[in-house]
C-alpha positions in Angstrom: 7.1 -14.8 -14.2 6.4 -16.0 -17.7 4.0 -14.8 -20.4 3.8 -12.0 -22.9 1.8 -8.9 -22.4 0.3 -7.2 -25.5 -1.0 -3.6 -25.6 -4.6 -3.0 -26.6 -4.9 -3.0 -30.4 -2.1 -5.4 -30.9 -2.1 -9.1 -31.6 -4.1 -11.5 -29.4 -2.3 -12.1 -26.1 -0.6 -15.4 -25.4 -2.2 -17.9 -23.2 -2.1 -17.1 -19.5 0.2 -19.4 -17.6 -1.3 -21.6 -14.9 -1.6 -19.8 -11.6 -1.7 -16.3 -13.2 -4.5 -14.1 -14.4 -4.7 -11.5 -17.1 -5.8 -7.9 -16.2 -6.3 -4.8 -18.2 -5.1 -1.3 -17.2 -8.2 0.7 -16.7 -6.9 3.9 -15.1 -3.6 5.7 -14.4 -3.2 8.6 -12.0 0.1 10.4 -11.5 -0.1 10.9 -7.7 3.4 12.5 -7.3 6.3 12.9 -9.7 7.5 9.4 -8.7 4.4 7.5 -7.7 1.6 6.4 -10.0 -1.7 4.9 -9.0 -2.4 2.0 -11.4 -5.8 0.5 -11.6 -6.5 -2.9 -13.2 -9.6 -4.8 -14.1 -9.8 -8.6 -14.6 -9.8 -9.4 -18.3 -12.2 -12.3 -17.7 -14.5 -10.3 -15.6 -14.3 -12.6 -12.6 -13.7 -11.1 -9.1 -10.2 -11.3 -7.6 -10.4 -12.4 -4.0 -7.9 -11.1 -1.5 -7.6 -9.8 2.0 -6.9 -6.2 2.9 -3.1 -5.8 3.3 -2.1 -8.5 0.8 0.0 -8.0 -2.3 0.3 -9.5 -5.8 3.1 -10.3 -8.2 2.6 -8.2 -11.3 4.4 -8.3 -14.7 4.4 -5.4 -17.1 5.4 -5.6 -20.8 7.3 -8.9 -20.4 9.6 -7.5 -17.8 10.4 -9.6 -14.7 7.5 -9.5 -12.3 7.5 -7.4 -9.1 5.5 -7.6 -5.9 3.2 -4.7 -5.3 0.7 -4.2 -2.5 -3.0 -3.9 -3.2 -4.4 -0.5 -2.2 -8.1 -1.2 -3.1 -10.6 -2.8 -0.8 -11.8 -6.4 -1.3 -14.9 -6.3 -3.4 -14.0 -3.2 -5.4 -14.4 -3.7 -9.2 -10.7 -2.8 -9.8 -7.3 -3.6 -8.2 -5.3 -0.5 -7.3 -1.5 -0.3 -6.9 0.7 2.6 -5.8 3.9 2.1 -7.8 7.0 4.2 -7.1 9.9 4.7 -9.6 12.9 4.6 -7.3 15.3 5.4 -10.1 16.8 1.9 -10.2 16.8 1.5 -13.9 14.5 0.0 -16.5 12.5 -2.4 -14.4 8.8 -3.1 -13.8 8.3 -0.1 -11.5 10.0 2.3 -13.9 7.9 1.0 -16.8 4.7 1.2 -14.8 5.3 4.8 -13.7 6.8 6.2 -16.9 5.5 4.1 -19.8 2.4 2.1 -18.9 -0.8 3.1 -20.9 -4.5 2.4 -20.4 -5.6 -0.8 -22.2 -2.4 -2.7 -21.8 -2.7 -6.2 -20.5 -0.6 -7.4 -17.5 -0.3 -10.8 -15.8 -0.9 -11.1 -12.1 -0.1 -13.9 -9.5 -1.6 -13.8 -6.1 -2.8 -12.8 -3.6 0.2 -13.2 -1.3 1.1 -12.1 2.2 -0.3 -12.4 5.7 0.2 -8.9 7.2 -3.6 -8.5 6.8 -6.4 -6.7 8.6 -7.6 -8.7 11.6 -11.4 -8.1 11.5 -12.0 -9.7 14.9 -10.1 -6.8 16.6 -12.6 -4.0 17.6 -10.2 -1.9 19.6 -7.9 0.9 18.6 -5.7 0.7 15.5 -2.4 2.5 14.7 -1.5 2.4 11.0 1.9 3.8 9.9 2.9 4.1 6.2 6.1 5.3 4.6 6.0 6.4 1.0 4.2 3.9 -1.3 3.7 1.8 1.8 0.5 3.8 1.9 -1.0 1.2 -0.5 -1.7 -1.7 1.9 -2.4 0.6 4.8 -5.1 2.3 2.7 -6.7 -1.0 2.0 -6.6 -1.9 5.7 -8.0 1.4 6.9 -10.8 1.7 4.3 -11.8 -1.9 4.8 -12.0 -1.6 8.5 -14.2 1.5 8.2 -16.4 -0.2 5.6 -16.9 -3.1 7.9 -18.0 -0.8 10.7 -14.9 -0.6 12.8 -15.9 2.0 15.5 -12.7 2.1 17.6 -10.1 4.8 17.2 -8.2 4.5 14.0 -5.0 6.6 13.7 -3.2 6.8 10.3 0.3 8.4 10.0 1.7 8.8 6.5 5.4 9.6 6.3 7.2 11.1 3.2 10.2 13.3 2.6 8.8 16.5 1.2 5.5 18.1 0.4 5.8 17.0 -3.3 5.8 13.4 -2.1 2.4 13.7 -0.3 -0.6 12.2 -2.1 -4.2 11.2 -1.2 -4.0 13.6 1.8 -7.2 15.2 0.6 -8.8 11.8 0.2 -8.0 10.8 3.8 -9.1 14.2 5.2 -12.5 13.7 3.5 -12.7 10.1 4.8 -12.0 11.5 8.3 -14.9 13.9 8.0 -17.2 11.0 7.2 -15.7 8.8 10.0 -14.9 10.8 13.1 -13.0 7.9 14.6 -10.3 8.2 11.9 -7.4 10.6 12.3 -5.0 11.2 9.5 -1.5 12.7 10.2 1.0 13.5 7.4 4.6 13.6 8.6 7.4 15.1 6.5 11.0 14.0 7.3 12.7 16.7 5.1 10.2 19.6 4.6 11.5 22.3 2.3 9.2 24.9 3.8 7.1 25.2 6.9 3.6 23.8 6.6 0.6 22.3 8.4 2.2 18.9 9.0 4.3 17.1 11.5 8.0 16.8 10.9 10.7 14.1 11.5 10.6 10.3 11.0 7.1 9.0 10.9 7.6 6.1 13.3 8.8 8.2 16.3 6.3 10.9 15.5 3.4 8.4 15.6 4.5 6.6 18.8 5.2 9.9 20.6 1.5 10.7 20.5 0.5 7.8 22.8 1.4 7.1 26.4 0.3 3.5 26.3 -0.4 1.3 23.3 -1.8 -1.7 25.2 -4.8 -3.1 23.4 -3.8 -1.6 20.0 -3.2 -3.4 16.8 -0.5 -1.8 14.6 -0.1 -2.1 10.9 3.1 -0.9 9.3 4.3 -0.7 5.7 7.1 1.0 3.9 10.9 1.1 3.8 12.8 -1.4 6.0 14.5 1.3 8.1 11.1 2.8 9.0 9.5 -0.6 9.8 12.5 -2.0 11.7 13.0 1.2 13.6 9.4 1.6 14.6 8.6 -1.9 15.9 10.9 -1.6 19.1 9.2 1.8 19.8 5.8 0.2 19.7 6.9 -2.6 22.0 8.2 -0.1 24.5 4.8 1.6 24.6 3.1 -1.7 25.6 1.8 -3.1 22.4 2.1 -6.9 22.2 4.3 -8.3 19.5 1.5 -10.5 18.3 -0.5 -7.3 17.6 2.1 -5.8 15.2 1.6 -6.6 11.5 4.3 -5.3 9.2 5.7 -5.4 5.7 9.0 -3.9 4.7 9.6 -2.9 1.0 13.2 -3.6 -0.2 14.6 -1.8 -3.2 14.7 -4.2 -6.2 11.9 -6.3 -4.9 9.5 -6.5 -2.0 10.4 -8.9 0.7 7.7 -9.2 3.4 8.9 -8.9 6.9 6.1 -10.3 9.1 5.7 -9.5 12.8 2.8 -11.0 14.8 0.2 -13.1 13.0 
């Protein structure tokens, strides 16, 4: 991805390459020691159209661009990304989590991806997120509720330890406003006992249902979680066409699409 990003207060930014748009960092929230919530606003003020569950290719500070899922809802004034520094060196994710500052300009290409919310489905939804895979699942869940989805909506969020949990208070509050939403945090390696489920998030989620016929499932997170959970969903009766999944590979994000 070409182009040069210039921090606020510096020289005028270079022209934006065709097919890309310039955004400005509007807010940064350190959600966990390794995950930062990054919010961007369009530099030109025009809306950025996308579907819940899509992602965008984002470049920070002239580094090679990376694909990051969009966590905000379509129509919100900002784009939100949940970016995790996986300790792989000085790449885009490391820069975004450790060095990015409000006011910096970034270039964005997108939207991309088709593991998106299917608004015509009015039945039950099972959403399973691992780590920063919460981002697209958050967009899907919040958009479904905003559009009046009244069927049961079950969200399972898997992380390793309590320090890796984030937005749990946000989803608990959302569940109080929308009784059809249930939010279940699942810790695979809890350091101390607590009010959460334990073990791998996929098996924990699937174990709560005797029959998943008629559900739609949305999965996002590490490949092992996604690839290990899909067969469990099929065994419980969910149709393959009703499973929509993205797997996030270290070093880049390669979408793994199931269903349509």
